[in-house]
C-alpha positions, 0 to 999 in steps of 0.5 A: 568134725561132724559125727553121727550116733546111731540112737536105735537100741533099746527103746521103750514102747507103750501104746496109749500111755496117756502121759509123757513119762518122767523116766524110762518106764521099766514095765513098758515093751523094749523094743529095737528101731526100725519098729511098727506097731501095726506089723500084725494087726495092719496086715490081717483084715478088717481094717481094725489096726491100732490107729492112736498114739503110741510113746518111746522113750529112751535114756542117754547120758551126756559123757556118752554123746560124740563131741560137738557144739551143736546137737541134731536129733535126726529122724528118718522116718516117724508115722504119721504126726510126731512130737519129741520132748527132751527132758520133759520139754515139747522141742518139735512136731512134725506131720507126714510120716515118710521124711526126714527131720531134724531137731536142734537140741543143743541147749537141752543137753543135760548130764541125763537126758530123756527123749520122748517121742509121741506118735499118732497115726490116728485119722485126721483132717490135715495130715495125708494120707487118710485114705487110701489101699494101704496100711498107714504103719504107726511107728519110728520105723526109720533109724533115729540119730544124734549128729554133733556138729560144730558151731560152723556147720552146714544147714541141717534144719531146712526141710531135712536136706543134707545142705548140699545140692549138686545140678549137673546139666548136659551140653553135649557130651559136657556136664555143667555142675553147679553145687551150692551149700548152705552153712550156718554161722559161717565165719570170715576166716572159714572157706569151703573146699569143693571136690568132684571125684569119678567112680574110681575116686579120682580127683576131676575138679577142685576149687577152694573159695568163700563163696558157697556156690561153685561151678565146674565143667567136666568135659566128656562127662561119663553119663548115667545111663539108667540099667546100661551104665549107672555111672555115679561121680561124688561130690564133697564140700568140706568147711575149712577153718585154715588146715582144719576140717569143721564139717563136711557133706558128701553126695553122689551125682549123675551127669545125664539129660532126659525128656518126655516126648509125646510121641516117642516117649521117655529119651535118656541122653538122647535116646529112646528109653522106653521105661517099663517097670513096676510100682513098689511099696515098702512094707513087709509080712510081719515087719510093716514099714520097719525095713532093714537094709538087707529088705531093700537090697532083696527088693531091688534085687528082685526088681532087677532080675525081672528086668524093670529099668524104672520103679514107681515109688507108691505113694510116699517118700521111701528110704533113702538107702533105697534111693541110693540103690536106685542110683546104683542099679540104674533105675529111673524113678517117680517119686511121689507124695501121699497127696491120694484119694480124697482131697482134705480141704485142711490138708494144703499146708501138709501137701506143700510141707510133704512136697518141700521135704521130698524135693530137697532130700531127693534133689541129688539123686539121678535116678529120680526123674519126675516129682508126683504131685498126686494119686487118684485125686478125686477131680470131677466131683464137685472140688474142682475148685481146691483140687486144681489149685492144690495141683497148681501151687505143688507143680510151681513149688516143684519147679521152683525148688528143681528146674531140672525135672518134670512133674506128672500125677497119676489120674484115677481111670474114671477122671475125664481125659478132658479134665483141666488138672490133666494140664498142670503137670509135664506129664500124666499117666492113668491107673487102669484095670481094664479085665478086673475092675471095669472093661475087657482085658483088650481095652487097654490098647484102643483106650490109651490110642484113643487118648493119645488121639485126642490129646497129641501134645501130652506125654501119657503113661500107665501108672497103674494096672494089675489084677490079684493072684493067690494059690488058687488055680483053675484051667479055665481062669477068669476075672475074680477068680484071684487065680494065678493062671488068670494074673498070668493071662492078665499080664501077658495080654497088657504086655503085648498091648502096651509094650510096642506103644512107644508112645507111652512114656512109663509103664508101672505094674501094681505092684511088684509085691503083695502089700498090707491093706488091712481094710481089704477082705478079699481073696481068701486072705485078707488083710493085703492087696495081692496085685504083687508079682511077688509075695509079700513076704518075698517067698515066691515069685508068681507066673506073671513075674516070669512074663515080664521077665521074658520081655524085659531081662537079658539074663537067659532063663527058661520057666515053666507056669503052674508049679503050684497047680499040680492037681488036673482033671483034664486029660489034655492040660495046657502049660505055658512055659516063659523064656527069651530065648528064641525057641522051647522044647518040652519033655513030658516024661523024658518024651518031647512034645514038640519045639515051640517058637514064639515072638511073644516069649509066652510058649503054649504046650498041649500036654497028656495028663495021664498019671503023674507027669515030670515036665522039662523045659529046655531052651539052649543051655537052661532048664526048668522042671515042673510036675503035674498030676491027674485027678479025678476031681478038682482039688478043693485046695485050689478053689478060692473059698469066701468067707462069712456072708460072701456066696459063690456063684453056684449057691445063686438061684438063676432064672432063664433070661433073667438077671442074677448076682452072677451077671455082669453089672453092665449087662444088669445097667443095659436091662435095667437102667443105671437108675434102676441099678443103683436103687437095687444096691442101696439097701446094701451100699448105701450111698456108695450105690452110685453111677461112679463107683458102679461104672468103675466096676461094670465088668465084674458080676454083680456079687464081686462088685458088692464083695469089693465095695462092702470089703474096702469101705467095711459095710456089713453085709448078711447073706439073707441080704445077699439072696434078696438081692438076687431074686430083685435081679431075677425080676429083671429080663435081659436085654442083651 
């Protein structure tokens, strides 16, 4: 029988060691897996985290190995390019840091065995991702196992798959279930035993055959129906030699049908099932990508609590343990590869291998309904002759490997809605940040309505939308202040615009959790993207979390917004209460401020602000409490303090009737023209000062746009440069 030996404990580790060691070095650091060498420097800003080679070494004795005739080293995640050596011999290379791969080491087993990994997350021109707004953590950050099997065994070498696929296709209430296995070194005397069991473990179908394919009909199949009923069957196949079981593979599967309709949105088992959920990055504060099972479980618990029924697993293959949780909890999943941002001329082969690994390794998960081809690839900027064929190739691969699922892509906001590459997948989504990077907050509904009207045959969704929030607070929140209050207002408004539009096949908030983006230097806490509904450490749920919970969750609750905003200067302050109950009553120091009814689940109260006020919100049996305190001046701890050369708006000289660094970019463009605006910005932004980049950020002030672009691109900027730019802007007369 198959035996699996976990190898996670006690690896010697060293960055930039220079050469493959001949024995386990005693002077290296010792770590347990999962491990990432960028768990700290990949989250502290400035884009200077270590990207290069690192080595892991471990010795195992033959006497400690499980019994077997063939041995395979299984690596479930090594970022991003890897070489593995066994007793000094280079056994294999793998390029792509987010998938499982295996190496046959049978012929090299000795009495004592030295395993060495040489990993490399340095920039290159062939392996995705290379340019993206997240940290590319290096490390052996998932399990490493040694698998022992008989000479005859289920295939372990085909793109990291299990050697077993289960394809359930619904026919009314019946499910036609095709099971296929791949066997290495199968002998004529050997047979295959196929068994299907229901969720209670009862056998519902069984067959013994010489054939590597078997078909079954499950009459009145119990359907996997998302979060309402995530019912799972189990399929197992045994390789038999007489009565002896040589090898066995097992997987769970779900019986369901689904479709995406350009008018009705997502349809599950014949019912309209609007997909409203979140995107997820896998990393954590102080851990990087080296997650433990309890981390994945906590993430899933929080996603379920907010009421989401779909997750976009961005921007790469996630841990198999998390896909299993998605199956169990009924999440509908968008799974994708890290073909992102910039097309690599020499990277086509890598997109193909990563796509094959994604599909083959995740084929049996009923939660997965769409394969994502790419994210924000720069279609329309002169690379179309490469971008379009690459997408066609990936789309064809997905449909060749998987006849049952759909394909999709996430288009950058500036992508021409008539671009031909939007016609390649079965459905598309757009990343839009109206009210944060460009445009107005009110633009969401009208923009998607226009796309839908112009392209009524293309199912359209929203793959990213959001804005950043930290522990900053403001009674008059506005775009760019990074306050929790503006993020709450932003999501309240976007929810009301997007959720009623049933033609949107899916909406995914960017992001469920704050995540590491070491190139970011903004918001007062460098090294992170703070668009999460929950903080990076998973300790605090921002108010926007409860806005979604009010719309999406059936679990009764009430939550008072602004709990971290205690000190307030105004005599009467506004307080929002979130609840999925029909009415809310708010008490201030025990005195009722009235009962509110709100169809949008956002209950607004005006609260007298005198001394210390204890607030209690009551909705049916549920209540929540908070405190506010009257102060004469704004609490400076609530105001974002920019660093380095960045100026605050009140430090900037303004001339009446003229532009300044505080003027919105679109107003400067309307007053001076796009060409002149680009020329003004070139001394600071260089080639980045082009109409495409500036147009995407046209709703921002000039100051914030410069801060965003210089921070993301790590362009040094001085206070003197900013003041000189402001003087030039002061000479431009406003025309709007």
